[in-house]
LUMFI-748750 format. One record per residue (C-alpha): residue number from 1; x, y, z. Coordinates in steps of 0.05 Angstrom, whole numbers. Layout:
N
[NUM; [X; Y; Z]]
...
This chain:
138
[1; [35; 411; -1630]]
[2; [56; 482; -1626]]
[3; [102; 508; -1570]]
[4; [50; 551; -1532]]
[5; [3; 493; -1531]]
[6; [56; 448; -1501]]
[7; [71; 497; -1447]]
[8; [-2; 508; -1431]]
[9; [-16; 433; -1431]]
[10; [47; 421; -1384]]
[11; [20; 471; -1333]]
[12; [-46; 434; -1329]]
[13; [-18; 365; -1317]]
[14; [14; 378; -1251]]
[15; [-6; 425; -1195]]
[16; [63; 432; -1164]]
[17; [129; 421; -1197]]
[18; [182; 382; -1160]]
[19; [220; 447; -1146]]
[20; [160; 480; -1119]]
[21; [151; 424; -1069]]
[22; [224; 427; -1049]]
[23; [219; 500; -1034]]
[24; [157; 491; -992]]
[25; [190; 436; -954]]
[26; [251; 476; -937]]
[27; [207; 534; -916]]
[28; [164; 488; -872]]
[29; [227; 460; -840]]
[30; [253; 530; -824]]
[31; [188; 550; -791]]
[32; [184; 487; -750]]
[33; [256; 496; -727]]
[34; [244; 568; -710]]
[35; [183; 550; -671]]
[36; [217; 493; -635]]
[37; [277; 537; -613]]
[38; [232; 594; -594]]
[39; [191; 552; -545]]
[40; [243; 507; -519]]
[41; [287; 558; -488]]
[42; [311; 555; -415]]
[43; [256; 573; -367]]
[44; [279; 610; -306]]
[45; [245; 596; -240]]
[46; [221; 661; -207]]
[47; [238; 680; -137]]
[48; [188; 735; -122]]
[49; [121; 765; -141]]
[50; [109; 835; -164]]
[51; [40; 864; -164]]
[52; [34; 927; -204]]
[53; [-25; 978; -210]]
[54; [-27; 1022; -271]]
[55; [44; 998; -288]]
[56; [76; 1018; -223]]
[57; [101; 963; -175]]
[58; [62; 970; -110]]
[59; [77; 904; -74]]
[60; [130; 850; -75]]
[61; [134; 783; -38]]
[62; [175; 722; -40]]
[63; [150; 657; -72]]
[64; [181; 612; -20]]
[65; [125; 616; 29]]
[66; [51; 600; 14]]
[67; [6; 660; 26]]
[68; [-57; 695; 4]]
[69; [-57; 770; -16]]
[70; [-114; 816; -32]]
[71; [-106; 873; -83]]
[72; [-158; 927; -83]]
[73; [-170; 996; -104]]
[74; [-180; 1050; -51]]
[75; [-191; 1121; -70]]
[76; [-157; 1111; -138]]
[77; [-97; 1079; -109]]
[78; [-80; 1003; -111]]
[79; [-66; 971; -44]]
[80; [-45; 902; -21]]
[81; [-61; 867; 44]]
[82; [-41; 797; 71]]
[83; [-93; 749; 79]]
[84; [-149; 725; 33]]
[85; [-208; 762; 66]]
[86; [-240; 811; 14]]
[87; [-304; 821; 52]]
[88; [-328; 893; 47]]
[89; [-279; 909; -10]]
[90; [-297; 926; -79]]
[91; [-252; 924; -140]]
[92; [-208; 869; -111]]
[93; [-169; 808; -133]]
[94; [-145; 753; -88]]
[95; [-76; 724; -104]]
[96; [-52; 657; -80]]
[97; [22; 641; -75]]
[98; [30; 565; -70]]
[99; [86; 517; -88]]
[100; [128; 575; -118]]
[101; [72; 598; -164]]
[102; [23; 657; -161]]
[103; [-47; 661; -190]]
[104; [-111; 699; -182]]
[105; [-164; 656; -145]]
[106; [-218; 706; -134]]
[107; [-240; 774; -165]]
[108; [-302; 816; -171]]
[109; [-285; 840; -242]]
[110; [-335; 822; -296]]
[111; [-292; 786; -346]]
[112; [-249; 741; -301]]
[113; [-192; 741; -351]]
[114; [-145; 751; -294]]
[115; [-154; 678; -269]]
[116; [-117; 652; -328]]
[117; [-65; 702; -343]]
[118; [-52; 745; -282]]
[119; [-72; 812; -316]]
[120; [-139; 846; -294]]
[121; [-154; 901; -344]]
[122; [-216; 929; -305]]
[123; [-174; 935; -241]]
[124; [-109; 953; -280]]
[125; [-71; 903; -240]]
[126; [-13; 858; -266]]
[127; [21; 799; -234]]
[128; [95; 788; -251]]
[129; [142; 732; -228]]
[130; [211; 758; -228]]
[131; [280; 727; -213]]
[132; [332; 762; -169]]
[133; [390; 732; -211]]
[134; [386; 760; -279]]
[135; [434; 764; -335]]
[136; [439; 809; -395]]
[137; [445; 782; -464]]
[138; [502; 828; -482]]
């Protein structure tokens, strides 16, 4: 049997060589380790809620006390009032602070994405939980 025929036949007998499998196993292990360490980092507990309108912080409140806040747009400006009564308002989001967490519980926007992630694109409103004691990585 000629040399080119042996090489061709050898390639068709196995899909992967042992060396290929070893390289793929090492790459998979590295990806799994990176994913594990990326998502298992220390989670800080936030101490206050920031509500932003068009990227500018317009309201801050502590998370230690349960409360309801209504964010609404009036004359092109974002405003926040205490209490959960949004009657007579348009372009509003009701934000609930409970057990140290904040979430949107009511809104008149069409897509209702803000219920899951705290960002309302139609109203340009963003919720952020921040900590007062922060450290730099440097």
